[in-house]
Biopython code that builds the backbone (N, CA, C, O; Angstrom):
import numpy as np
from Bio.PDB.StructureBuilder import StructureBuilder

atoms = [
    (1, "MET", "N", (-33.114, -41.681, -6.866)),
    (1, "MET", "CA", (-33.194, -41.414, -8.293)),
    (1, "MET", "C", (-34.546, -41.859, -8.844)),
    (1, "MET", "O", (-35.181, -41.127, -9.603)),
    (2, "ASN", "N", (-34.983, -43.056, -8.465)),
    (2, "ASN", "CA", (-36.248, -43.596, -8.936)),
    (2, "ASN", "C", (-37.420, -42.733, -8.489)),
    (2, "ASN", "O", (-38.386, -42.560, -9.232)),
    (3, "CYS", "N", (-37.339, -42.196, -7.286)),
    (3, "CYS", "CA", (-38.401, -41.350, -6.729)),
    (3, "CYS", "C", (-38.534, -40.048, -7.521)),
    (3, "CYS", "O", (-39.645, -39.576, -7.763)),
    (4, "LYS", "N", (-37.389, -39.466, -7.925)),
    (4, "LYS", "CA", (-37.403, -38.229, -8.715)),
    (4, "LYS", "C", (-38.050, -38.473, -10.077)),
    (4, "LYS", "O", (-38.812, -37.645, -10.576)),
    (5, "TRP", "N", (-37.733, -39.626, -10.668)),
    (5, "TRP", "CA", (-38.292, -39.962, -11.967)),
    (5, "TRP", "C", (-39.809, -40.102, -11.884)),
    (5, "TRP", "O", (-40.523, -39.617, -12.761)),
    (6, "LEU", "N", (-40.300, -40.754, -10.850)),
    (6, "LEU", "CA", (-41.746, -40.919, -10.662)),
    (6, "LEU", "C", (-42.434, -39.580, -10.424)),
    (6, "LEU", "O", (-43.529, -39.349, -10.936)),
    (7, "ALA", "N", (-41.808, -38.701, -9.656)),
    (7, "ALA", "CA", (-42.378, -37.379, -9.405)),
    (7, "ALA", "C", (-42.463, -36.581, -10.701)),
    (7, "ALA", "O", (-43.471, -35.922, -10.957)),
    (8, "ALA", "N", (-41.419, -36.634, -11.519)),
    (8, "ALA", "CA", (-41.419, -35.922, -12.797)),
    (8, "ALA", "C", (-42.495, -36.476, -13.725)),
    (8, "ALA", "O", (-43.184, -35.717, -14.407)),
    (9, "LEU", "N", (-42.637, -37.786, -13.748)),
    (9, "LEU", "CA", (-43.668, -38.415, -14.570)),
    (9, "LEU", "C", (-45.063, -37.997, -14.110)),
    (9, "LEU", "O", (-45.932, -37.716, -14.935)),
    (10, "GLY", "N", (-45.277, -37.956, -12.803)),
    (10, "GLY", "CA", (-46.567, -37.534, -12.258)),
    (10, "GLY", "C", (-46.898, -36.100, -12.620)),
    (10, "GLY", "O", (-48.036, -35.803, -12.984)),
    (11, "LEU", "N", (-45.920, -35.200, -12.526)),
    (11, "LEU", "CA", (-46.139, -33.799, -12.894)),
    (11, "LEU", "C", (-46.450, -33.659, -14.379)),
    (11, "LEU", "O", (-47.316, -32.872, -14.761)),
    (12, "ALA", "N", (-45.756, -34.411, -15.210)),
    (12, "ALA", "CA", (-46.016, -34.365, -16.648)),
    (12, "ALA", "C", (-47.428, -34.845, -16.965)),
    (12, "ALA", "O", (-48.094, -34.277, -17.830)),
    (13, "LEU", "N", (-47.884, -35.871, -16.283)),
    (13, "LEU", "CA", (-49.234, -36.392, -16.490)),
    (13, "LEU", "C", (-50.284, -35.363, -16.095)),
    (13, "LEU", "O", (-51.264, -35.167, -16.814)),
    (14, "ILE", "N", (-50.087, -34.710, -14.968)),
    (14, "ILE", "CA", (-51.026, -33.680, -14.513)),
    (14, "ILE", "C", (-51.061, -32.521, -15.500)),
    (14, "ILE", "O", (-52.137, -32.018, -15.824)),
    (15, "ALA", "N", (-49.899, -32.092, -15.979)),
    (15, "ALA", "CA", (-49.834, -30.983, -16.931)),
    (15, "ALA", "C", (-50.531, -31.341, -18.235)),
    (15, "ALA", "O", (-51.206, -30.493, -18.820)),
    (16, "SER", "N", (-50.386, -32.572, -18.702)),
    (16, "SER", "CA", (-51.035, -32.970, -19.954)),
    (16, "SER", "C", (-52.545, -33.014, -19.805)),
    (16, "SER", "O", (-53.263, -32.685, -20.750)),
    (17, "GLN", "N", (-53.048, -33.413, -18.636)),
    (17, "GLN", "CA", (-54.494, -33.429, -18.411)),
    (17, "GLN", "C", (-55.048, -32.016, -18.360)),
    (17, "GLN", "O", (-56.145, -31.771, -18.863)),
    (18, "ALA", "N", (-54.315, -31.079, -17.764)),
    (18, "ALA", "CA", (-54.763, -29.688, -17.707)),
    (18, "ALA", "C", (-54.818, -29.098, -19.104)),
    (18, "ALA", "O", (-55.765, -28.380, -19.426)),
    (19, "ALA", "N", (-53.831, -29.380, -19.940)),
    (19, "ALA", "CA", (-53.818, -28.866, -21.302)),
    (19, "ALA", "C", (-54.932, -29.487, -22.128)),
    (19, "ALA", "O", (-55.514, -28.810, -22.976)),
    (20, "ALA", "N", (-55.240, -30.750, -21.903)),
    (20, "ALA", "CA", (-56.274, -31.432, -22.670)),
    (20, "ALA", "C", (-57.643, -30.816, -22.434)),
    (20, "ALA", "O", (-58.480, -30.827, -23.336)),
    (21, "SER", "N", (-57.890, -30.283, -21.255)),
    (21, "SER", "CA", (-59.195, -29.700, -20.971)),
    (21, "SER", "C", (-59.367, -28.330, -21.621)),
    (21, "SER", "O", (-60.461, -27.766, -21.597)),
    (22, "ASP", "N", (-58.280, -27.784, -22.210)),
    (22, "ASP", "CA", (-58.348, -26.502, -22.894)),
    (22, "ASP", "C", (-58.674, -26.658, -24.373)),
    (22, "ASP", "O", (-58.867, -25.663, -25.072)),
    (23, "THR", "N", (-58.736, -27.899, -24.857)),
    (23, "THR", "CA", (-59.047, -28.162, -26.258)),
    (23, "THR", "C", (-60.041, -29.315, -26.360)),
    (23, "THR", "O", (-60.193, -30.118, -25.439)),
    (24, "LEU", "N", (-60.708, -29.369, -27.500)),
    (24, "LEU", "CA", (-61.642, -30.455, -27.788)),
    (24, "LEU", "C", (-61.470, -30.839, -29.243)),
    (24, "LEU", "O", (-61.446, -29.975, -30.120)),
    (25, "ARG", "N", (-61.350, -32.122, -29.502)),
    (25, "ARG", "CA", (-61.231, -32.602, -30.875)),
    (25, "ARG", "C", (-62.617, -32.908, -31.419)),
    (25, "ARG", "O", (-63.395, -33.641, -30.809)),
    (26, "CYS", "N", (-62.909, -32.336, -32.573)),
    (26, "CYS", "CA", (-64.150, -32.604, -33.311)),
    (26, "CYS", "C", (-63.744, -33.157, -34.665)),
    (26, "CYS", "O", (-63.419, -32.398, -35.578)),
    (27, "GLY", "N", (-63.762, -34.457, -34.797)),
    (27, "GLY", "CA", (-63.279, -35.081, -36.028)),
    (27, "GLY", "C", (-61.792, -34.805, -36.170)),
    (27, "GLY", "O", (-61.002, -35.192, -35.309)),
    (28, "SER", "N", (-61.404, -34.134, -37.258)),
    (28, "SER", "CA", (-59.996, -33.781, -37.455)),
    (28, "SER", "C", (-59.701, -32.349, -37.025)),
    (28, "SER", "O", (-58.576, -31.874, -37.182)),
    (29, "GLN", "N", (-60.699, -31.660, -36.485)),
    (29, "GLN", "CA", (-60.556, -30.257, -36.076)),
    (29, "GLN", "C", (-60.366, -30.149, -34.567)),
    (29, "GLN", "O", (-60.805, -31.020, -33.815)),
    (30, "LEU", "N", (-59.712, -29.079, -34.129)),
    (30, "LEU", "CA", (-59.568, -28.773, -32.709)),
    (30, "LEU", "C", (-60.237, -27.449, -32.408)),
    (30, "LEU", "O", (-60.101, -26.488, -33.166)),
    (31, "VAL", "N", (-60.964, -27.399, -31.296)),
    (31, "VAL", "CA", (-61.479, -26.126, -30.792)),
    (31, "VAL", "C", (-60.764, -25.852, -29.473)),
    (31, "VAL", "O", (-60.436, -26.770, -28.721)),
    (32, "SER", "N", (-60.533, -24.574, -29.212)),
    (32, "SER", "CA", (-59.769, -24.169, -28.035)),
    (32, "SER", "C", (-60.491, -23.066, -27.294)),
    (32, "SER", "O", (-61.352, -22.383, -27.848)),
    (33, "LEU", "N", (-60.130, -22.903, -26.034)),
    (33, "LEU", "CA", (-60.675, -21.804, -25.253)),
    (33, "LEU", "C", (-60.397, -20.497, -25.986)),
    (33, "LEU", "O", (-59.310, -20.291, -26.526)),
    (34, "GLY", "N", (-61.392, -19.621, -25.995)),
    (34, "GLY", "CA", (-61.265, -18.351, -26.697)),
    (34, "GLY", "C", (-61.867, -18.360, -28.087)),
    (34, "GLY", "O", (-62.071, -17.297, -28.673)),
    (35, "ASP", "N", (-62.160, -19.552, -28.638)),
    (35, "ASP", "CA", (-62.778, -19.629, -29.966)),
    (35, "ASP", "C", (-64.181, -19.045, -29.931)),
    (35, "ASP", "O", (-64.857, -19.090, -28.903)),
    (36, "ARG", "N", (-64.612, -18.499, -31.057)),
    (36, "ARG", "CA", (-65.974, -17.976, -31.182)),
    (36, "ARG", "C", (-66.965, -19.129, -31.326)),
    (36, "ARG", "O", (-66.609, -20.213, -31.789)),
    (37, "ALA", "N", (-68.196, -18.884, -30.928)),
    (37, "ALA", "CA", (-69.245, -19.903, -31.036)),
    (37, "ALA", "C", (-69.423, -20.340, -32.486)),
    (37, "ALA", "O", (-69.647, -21.521, -32.750)),
    (38, "SER", "N", (-69.328, -19.405, -33.427)),
    (38, "SER", "CA", (-69.491, -19.751, -34.842)),
    (38, "SER", "C", (-68.383, -20.687, -35.321)),
    (38, "SER", "O", (-68.632, -21.562, -36.151)),
    (39, "GLU", "N", (-67.165, -20.513, -34.811)),
    (39, "GLU", "CA", (-66.058, -21.407, -35.170)),
    (39, "GLU", "C", (-66.303, -22.815, -34.628)),
    (39, "GLU", "O", (-66.069, -23.805, -35.320)),
    (40, "VAL", "N", (-66.772, -22.891, -33.390)),
    (40, "VAL", "CA", (-67.058, -24.192, -32.778)),
    (40, "VAL", "C", (-68.177, -24.889, -33.547)),
    (40, "VAL", "O", (-68.099, -26.089, -33.808)),
    (41, "LEU", "N", (-69.205, -24.149, -33.906)),
    (41, "LEU", "CA", (-70.325, -24.709, -34.662)),
    (41, "LEU", "C", (-69.854, -25.237, -36.014)),
    (41, "LEU", "O", (-70.291, -26.302, -36.451)),
    (42, "GLN", "N", (-68.972, -24.505, -36.673)),
    (42, "GLN", "CA", (-68.447, -24.929, -37.969)),
    (42, "GLN", "C", (-67.605, -26.200, -37.837)),
    (42, "GLN", "O", (-67.689, -27.088, -38.686)),
    (43, "LYS", "N", (-66.799, -26.293, -36.785)),
    (43, "LYS", "CA", (-65.897, -27.432, -36.621)),
    (43, "LYS", "C", (-66.585, -28.663, -36.034)),
    (43, "LYS", "O", (-66.275, -29.790, -36.420)),
    (44, "CYS", "N", (-67.522, -28.453, -35.099)),
    (44, "CYS", "CA", (-68.130, -29.574, -34.367)),
    (44, "CYS", "C", (-69.555, -29.889, -34.796)),
    (44, "CYS", "O", (-70.084, -30.947, -34.456)),
    (45, "GLY", "N", (-70.177, -28.989, -35.533)),
    (45, "GLY", "CA", (-71.564, -29.197, -35.913)),
    (45, "GLY", "C", (-72.512, -28.770, -34.813)),
    (45, "GLY", "O", (-72.103, -28.204, -33.800)),
    (46, "GLU", "N", (-73.774, -29.048, -35.028)),
    (46, "GLU", "CA", (-74.824, -28.664, -34.078)),
    (46, "GLU", "C", (-74.726, -29.510, -32.804)),
    (46, "GLU", "O", (-74.624, -30.734, -32.886)),
    (47, "PRO", "N", (-74.755, -28.875, -31.637)),
    (47, "PRO", "CA", (-74.707, -29.648, -30.389)),
    (47, "PRO", "C", (-76.011, -30.393, -30.137)),
    (47, "PRO", "O", (-77.041, -30.082, -30.736)),
    (48, "VAL", "N", (-75.958, -31.374, -29.248)),
    (48, "VAL", "CA", (-77.151, -32.115, -28.839)),
    (48, "VAL", "C", (-78.133, -31.170, -28.158)),
    (48, "VAL", "O", (-79.345, -31.275, -28.347)),
    (49, "SER", "N", (-77.596, -30.242, -27.361)),
    (49, "SER", "CA", (-78.458, -29.245, -26.708)),
    (49, "SER", "C", (-77.682, -27.959, -26.482)),
    (49, "SER", "O", (-76.455, -27.948, -26.378)),
    (50, "ARG", "N", (-78.451, -26.869, -26.409)),
    (50, "ARG", "CA", (-77.919, -25.545, -26.063)),
    (50, "ARG", "C", (-78.768, -25.020, -24.924)),
    (50, "ARG", "O", (-79.991, -24.935, -25.044)),
    (51, "ASP", "N", (-78.138, -24.674, -23.833)),
    (51, "ASP", "CA", (-78.869, -24.159, -22.677)),
    (51, "ASP", "C", (-78.397, -22.751, -22.359)),
    (51, "ASP", "O", (-77.202, -22.504, -22.201)),
    (52, "LEU", "N", (-79.349, -21.831, -22.267)),
    (52, "LEU", "CA", (-79.046, -20.477, -21.828)),
    (52, "LEU", "C", (-78.988, -20.494, -20.306)),
    (52, "LEU", "O", (-79.994, -20.758, -19.647)),
    (53, "LEU", "N", (-77.816, -20.214, -19.747)),
    (53, "LEU", "CA", (-77.640, -20.256, -18.299)),
    (53, "LEU", "C", (-77.950, -18.919, -17.641)),
    (53, "LEU", "O", (-78.211, -18.857, -16.440)),
    (54, "GLY", "N", (-77.923, -17.856, -18.427)),
    (54, "GLY", "CA", (-78.212, -16.535, -17.881)),
    (54, "GLY", "C", (-77.293, -15.496, -18.481)),
    (54, "GLY", "O", (-76.812, -15.637, -19.605)),
    (55, "TYR", "N", (-77.059, -14.450, -17.711)),
    (55, "TYR", "CA", (-76.224, -13.345, -18.167)),
    (55, "TYR", "C", (-75.199, -13.023, -17.097)),
    (55, "TYR", "O", (-75.434, -13.228, -15.906)),
    (56, "LYS", "N", (-74.065, -12.517, -17.538)),
    (56, "LYS", "CA", (-72.979, -12.170, -16.626)),
    (56, "LYS", "C", (-72.544, -10.740, -16.927)),
    (56, "LYS", "O", (-72.467, -10.334, -18.086)),
    (57, "ARG", "N", (-72.262, -9.988, -15.877)),
    (57, "ARG", "CA", (-71.800, -8.612, -16.066)),
    (57, "ARG", "C", (-70.293, -8.591, -16.276)),
    (57, "ARG", "O", (-69.554, -9.413, -15.736)),
    (58, "SER", "N", (-69.863, -7.621, -17.080)),
    (58, "SER", "CA", (-68.430, -7.452, -17.304)),
    (58, "SER", "C", (-67.772, -6.916, -16.037)),
    (58, "SER", "O", (-68.452, -6.512, -15.094)),
    (59, "ALA", "N", (-66.453, -6.917, -16.030)),
    (59, "ALA", "CA", (-65.708, -6.476, -14.849)),
    (59, "ALA", "C", (-66.024, -5.028, -14.491)),
    (59, "ALA", "O", (-66.073, -4.674, -13.313)),
    (60, "ASN", "N", (-66.240, -4.190, -15.502)),
    (60, "ASN", "CA", (-66.553, -2.783, -15.221)),
    (60, "ASN", "C", (-68.044, -2.556, -14.971)),
    (60, "ASN", "O", (-68.479, -1.429, -14.733)),
    (61, "ARG", "N", (-68.820, -3.641, -15.027)),
    (61, "ARG", "CA", (-70.261, -3.646, -14.738)),
    (61, "ARG", "C", (-71.060, -2.730, -15.667)),
    (61, "ARG", "O", (-72.154, -2.296, -15.308)),
    (62, "ARG", "N", (-70.535, -2.435, -16.839)),
    (62, "ARG", "CA", (-71.238, -1.564, -17.786)),
    (62, "ARG", "C", (-71.998, -2.334, -18.854)),
    (62, "ARG", "O", (-72.845, -1.773, -19.549)),
    (63, "GLU", "N", (-71.695, -3.611, -18.984)),
    (63, "GLU", "CA", (-72.391, -4.407, -19.993)),
    (63, "GLU", "C", (-72.607, -5.824, -19.483)),
    (63, "GLU", "O", (-71.897, -6.295, -18.594)),
    (64, "GLU", "N", (-73.595, -6.490, -20.059)),
    (64, "GLU", "CA", (-73.886, -7.883, -19.737)),
    (64, "GLU", "C", (-73.661, -8.716, -20.982)),
    (64, "GLU", "O", (-73.823, -8.234, -22.103)),
    (65, "PHE", "N", (-73.289, -9.964, -20.780)),
    (65, "PHE", "CA", (-73.193, -10.864, -21.916)),
    (65, "PHE", "C", (-73.807, -12.205, -21.562)),
    (65, "PHE", "O", (-73.858, -12.610, -20.401)),
    (66, "GLN", "N", (-74.269, -12.874, -22.597)),
    (66, "GLN", "CA", (-74.988, -14.139, -22.452)),
    (66, "GLN", "C", (-74.034, -15.274, -22.088)),
    (66, "GLN", "O", (-72.906, -15.335, -22.576)),
    (67, "VAL", "N", (-74.508, -16.175, -21.219)),
    (67, "VAL", "CA", (-73.751, -17.371, -20.845)),
    (67, "VAL", "C", (-74.560, -18.581, -21.313)),
    (67, "VAL", "O", (-75.715, -18.757, -20.926)),
    (68, "GLU", "N", (-73.932, -19.414, -22.157)),
    (68, "GLU", "CA", (-74.590, -20.592, -22.727)),
    (68, "GLU", "C", (-73.755, -21.833, -22.454)),
    (68, "GLU", "O", (-72.534, -21.750, -22.315)),
    (69, "GLU", "N", (-74.414, -22.981, -22.378)),
    (69, "GLU", "CA", (-73.712, -24.258, -22.295)),
    (69, "GLU", "C", (-74.193, -25.144, -23.432)),
    (69, "GLU", "O", (-75.388, -25.405, -23.570)),
    (70, "TRP", "N", (-73.248, -25.603, -24.244)),
    (70, "TRP", "CA", (-73.551, -26.523, -25.330)),
    (70, "TRP", "C", (-73.105, -27.917, -24.907)),
    (70, "TRP", "O", (-72.073, -28.082, -24.257)),
    (71, "THR", "N", (-73.904, -28.926, -25.288)),
    (71, "THR", "CA", (-73.582, -30.315, -24.962)),
    (71, "THR", "C", (-73.366, -31.106, -26.246)),
    (71, "THR", "O", (-74.189, -31.071, -27.161)),
    (72, "TYR", "N", (-72.243, -31.819, -26.298)),
    (72, "TYR", "CA", (-71.938, -32.730, -27.402)),
    (72, "TYR", "C", (-71.788, -34.140, -26.838)),
    (72, "TYR", "O", (-71.322, -34.329, -25.715)),
    (73, "GLY", "N", (-72.191, -35.125, -27.640)),
    (73, "GLY", "CA", (-72.008, -36.506, -27.203)),
    (73, "GLY", "C", (-73.310, -37.271, -27.269)),
    (73, "GLY", "O", (-74.309, -36.750, -27.765)),
    (74, "PRO", "N", (-73.319, -38.472, -26.788)),
    (74, "PRO", "CA", (-72.159, -39.147, -26.209)),
    (74, "PRO", "C", (-71.212, -39.658, -27.289)),
    (74, "PRO", "O", (-71.642, -40.085, -28.360)),
    (75, "SER", "N", (-69.941, -39.607, -26.993)),
    (75, "SER", "CA", (-68.908, -40.151, -27.857)),
    (75, "SER", "C", (-68.061, -41.083, -27.002)),
    (75, "SER", "O", (-67.335, -40.635, -26.114)),
    (76, "ASN", "N", (-68.156, -42.362, -27.270)),
    (76, "ASN", "CA", (-67.490, -43.383, -26.437)),
    (76, "ASN", "C", (-67.890, -43.252, -24.973)),
    (76, "ASN", "O", (-67.074, -43.446, -24.073)),
    (77, "GLY", "N", (-69.160, -42.918, -24.750)),
    (77, "GLY", "CA", (-69.679, -42.811, -23.394)),
    (77, "GLY", "C", (-69.423, -41.481, -22.706)),
    (77, "GLY", "O", (-69.829, -41.289, -21.561)),
    (78, "MET", "N", (-68.749, -40.555, -23.395)),
    (78, "MET", "CA", (-68.410, -39.261, -22.794)),
    (78, "MET", "C", (-69.268, -38.147, -23.391)),
    (78, "MET", "O", (-69.539, -38.115, -24.592)),
    (79, "TYR", "N", (-69.682, -37.243, -22.518)),
    (79, "TYR", "CA", (-70.349, -36.014, -22.937)),
    (79, "TYR", "C", (-69.368, -34.861, -22.767)),
    (79, "TYR", "O", (-68.598, -34.823, -21.807)),
    (80, "GLN", "N", (-69.402, -33.924, -23.706)),
    (80, "GLN", "CA", (-68.565, -32.728, -23.646)),
    (80, "GLN", "C", (-69.480, -31.536, -23.395)),
    (80, "GLN", "O", (-70.470, -31.347, -24.102)),
    (81, "TYR", "N", (-69.148, -30.739, -22.392)),
    (81, "TYR", "CA", (-69.932, -29.555, -22.039)),
    (81, "TYR", "C", (-69.077, -28.324, -22.306)),
    (81, "TYR", "O", (-68.016, -28.149, -21.708)),
    (82, "LEU", "N", (-69.554, -27.469, -23.214)),
    (82, "LEU", "CA", (-68.820, -26.271, -23.596)),
    (82, "LEU", "C", (-69.561, -25.047, -23.088)),
    (82, "LEU", "O", (-70.744, -24.868, -23.377)),
    (83, "ARG", "N", (-68.875, -24.209, -22.338)),
    (83, "ARG", "CA", (-69.482, -23.007, -21.766)),
    (83, "ARG", "C", (-68.988, -21.787, -22.531)),
    (83, "ARG", "O", (-67.786, -21.561, -22.672)),
    (84, "PHE", "N", (-69.944, -21.010, -23.019)),
    (84, "PHE", "CA", (-69.640, -19.788, -23.752)),
    (84, "PHE", "C", (-70.060, -18.584, -22.927)),
    (84, "PHE", "O", (-71.146, -18.565, -22.348)),
    (85, "GLU", "N", (-69.205, -17.591, -22.876)),
    (85, "GLU", "CA", (-69.526, -16.319, -22.233)),
    (85, "GLU", "C", (-69.265, -15.228, -23.258)),
    (85, "GLU", "O", (-68.137, -15.036, -23.713)),
    (86, "GLY", "N", (-70.340, -14.511, -23.615)),
    (86, "GLY", "CA", (-70.187, -13.458, -24.612)),
    (86, "GLY", "C", (-69.693, -13.978, -25.941)),
    (86, "GLY", "O", (-68.857, -13.341, -26.581)),
    (87, "ASN", "N", (-70.195, -15.130, -26.373)),
    (87, "ASN", "CA", (-69.894, -15.738, -27.665)),
    (87, "ASN", "C", (-68.472, -16.303, -27.773)),
    (87, "ASN", "O", (-68.033, -16.645, -28.871)),
    (88, "ARG", "N", (-67.750, -16.405, -26.656)),
    (88, "ARG", "CA", (-66.400, -16.975, -26.641)),
    (88, "ARG", "C", (-66.368, -18.217, -25.758)),
    (88, "ARG", "O", (-66.964, -18.233, -24.681)),
    (89, "LEU", "N", (-65.679, -19.245, -26.210)),
    (89, "LEU", "CA", (-65.552, -20.487, -25.451)),
    (89, "LEU", "C", (-64.668, -20.249, -24.225)),
    (89, "LEU", "O", (-63.501, -19.881, -24.351)),
    (90, "LYS", "N", (-65.241, -20.464, -23.040)),
    (90, "LYS", "CA", (-64.532, -20.191, -21.790)),
    (90, "LYS", "C", (-64.170, -21.448, -21.009)),
    (90, "LYS", "O", (-63.228, -21.436, -20.217)),
    (91, "GLN", "N", (-64.918, -22.544, -21.228)),
    (91, "GLN", "CA", (-64.676, -23.739, -20.412)),
    (91, "GLN", "C", (-65.101, -24.983, -21.177)),
    (91, "GLN", "O", (-66.114, -24.978, -21.876)),
    (92, "ILE", "N", (-64.314, -26.054, -21.039)),
    (92, "ILE", "CA", (-64.629, -27.359, -21.625)),
    (92, "ILE", "C", (-64.569, -28.397, -20.512)),
    (92, "ILE", "O", (-63.542, -28.549, -19.851)),
    (93, "ASN", "N", (-65.672, -29.108, -20.307)),
    (93, "ASN", "CA", (-65.724, -30.175, -19.302)),
    (93, "ASN", "C", (-66.178, -31.467, -19.965)),
    (93, "ASN", "O", (-67.011, -31.451, -20.871)),
    (94, "SER", "N", (-65.631, -32.571, -19.515)),
    (94, "SER", "CA", (-66.019, -33.893, -20.008)),
    (94, "SER", "C", (-66.526, -34.721, -18.843)),
    (94, "SER", "O", (-65.940, -34.728, -17.760)),
    (95, "LYS", "N", (-67.636, -35.422, -19.087)),
    (95, "LYS", "CA", (-68.188, -36.309, -18.059)),
    (95, "LYS", "C", (-68.700, -37.573, -18.716)),
    (95, "LYS", "O", (-69.234, -37.542, -19.825)),
    (96, "ARG", "N", (-68.535, -38.667, -18.030)),
    (96, "ARG", "CA", (-69.032, -39.948, -18.518)),
    (96, "ARG", "C", (-70.539, -39.989, -18.361)),
    (96, "ARG", "O", (-71.072, -39.607, -17.320)),
    (97, "GLY", "N", (-71.230, -40.455, -19.402)),
    (97, "GLY", "CA", (-72.687, -40.547, -19.371)),
    (97, "GLY", "C", (-73.164, -41.674, -18.492)),
    (97, "GLY", "O", (-72.409, -42.596, -18.186)),
    (98, "ASP", "N", (-74.428, -41.604, -18.081)),
    (98, "ASP", "CA", (-75.009, -42.637, -17.215)),
    (98, "ASP", "C", (-75.444, -43.842, -18.000)),
    (98, "ASP", "O", (-75.954, -44.803, -17.424)),
]
sb = StructureBuilder()
sb.init_structure("model")
sb.init_model(0)
sb.init_chain("A")
sb.init_seg("    ")
for serial, (resi, resn, name, xyz) in enumerate(atoms, 1):
    if name == "N":
        sb.init_residue(resn, " ", resi, " ")
    sb.init_atom(name, np.array(xyz, "f"), 0.0, 1.0, " ", f" {name:<3s}", serial, name[0])
structure = sb.get_structure()
């Protein structure tokens, strides 16, 4: 019985960490995957840096869209890296600063 409880707790912890990486808190606002760059800018303000990573082709290879990485932080020693593809938030990563 105790083993089942620990396994369930472990799965819940993993699921909560996966969900947390899909959102970012900026003050009292939340940004989520799929948000437009303008929405993120309005909620989080100007990033510390914006890096153009290049361009990516669409699945049908008929158009290209810009890929950018915005950096926020440090906040409590953590940097937040937001990746935009075609003006939409696609990825949120957090890393501890040096």
